[in-house]
C-alpha positions in Angstrom: -15.3 10.1 4.3 -14.9 10.6 0.5 -12.5 9.4 -2.1 -11.7 12.0 -5.1 -9.5 11.5 -7.8 -8.2 13.9 -9.6 -8.3 13.8 -13.7 -4.3 13.2 -13.9 -4.9 10.5 -11.3 -7.4 8.9 -13.4 -5.4 9.1 -16.3 -2.4 7.9 -14.3 -4.8 4.4 -13.5 -5.5 4.3 -17.2 -1.9 3.7 -18.2 -1.7 0.9 -16.1 -1.7 -2.8 -16.8 -4.8 -4.8 -15.3 -3.1 -5.9 -12.2 -1.9 -2.5 -11.2 -5.3 -0.6 -11.8 -6.5 -4.0 -9.4 -3.9 -2.7 -6.6 -4.2 1.1 -7.0 -8.3 -0.1 -6.4 -7.4 -2.2 -3.3 -5.3 0.2 -1.4 -7.9 2.9 -2.4 -10.3 1.0 -0.1 -8.1 -0.1 2.6 -6.4 3.2 3.0 -9.5 4.6 5.4 -9.1 1.7 8.0 -5.2 2.1 7.8 -4.9 5.7 8.3 -5.8 4.9 12.0 -4.8 1.5 11.9 -1.1 1.9 12.9 -1.2 -2.5 12.1 -2.5 -2.0 8.5 -0.6 1.5 8.0 2.4 -0.6 7.9 1.0 -2.7 4.7 1.0 0.1 2.7 3.7 1.7 3.8 2.1 5.1 4.6 3.9 8.6 5.1 3.6 12.2 4.7 5.7 13.2 2.0 5.3 17.2 1.7 4.6 19.7 3.6 1.4 20.6 2.2 -0.1 18.0 3.6 0.5 15.1 0.8 0.4 11.5 1.6 3.0 8.4 -0.1 1.7 4.8 0.0 2.9 1.8 -1.4 1.1 -0.2 -4.4 3.5 -2.9 -4.8 7.1 -2.5 -5.6 7.3 0.0 -7.9 4.1 1.6 -7.7 3.2 5.0 -5.5 -0.1 7.1 -5.5 0.0 10.4 -3.6 -3.5 11.7 -1.8 -3.8 14.8 0.5 -6.0 14.2 3.3 -9.2 16.8 4.0 -11.7 17.0 6.7 -14.2 15.2 5.1 -12.3 13.9 1.9 -9.2 11.4 0.4 -7.7 13.7 -2.8 -6.0 11.0 -5.1 -3.7 12.9 -6.8 -0.6 10.6 -8.5 -0.1 7.0 -9.1 3.1 6.5 -10.6 6.9 5.4 -10.3 8.6 7.0 -7.0 11.1 9.3 -10.0 7.7 10.4 -11.6 6.8 11.1 -7.7 10.2 12.8 -6.8 10.0 14.5 -9.9 6.4 15.5 -9.0 7.0 16.4 -5.5 10.0 18.9 -6.5 7.6 20.9 -9.3 5.3 22.0 -5.5 
């Protein structure tokens, strides 16, 4: 599987501190294995949020990442707080 990052996602990650960036990077690396394994899935708190195929993964207590799953790629859309993610989903 390929990993694609939108420009918005890149800006979100750049705005994080070093610990936040490291946590996002770790989640990106763990995500492909977690999508197919229920026990790994629990650690990231993966869940489908929107009928258009948008998924959420938890990265620590206050940070979430949004992504879509296509046949051969994960496309990461946002890295933001829970409230920012809710606002983003309302705009879809």
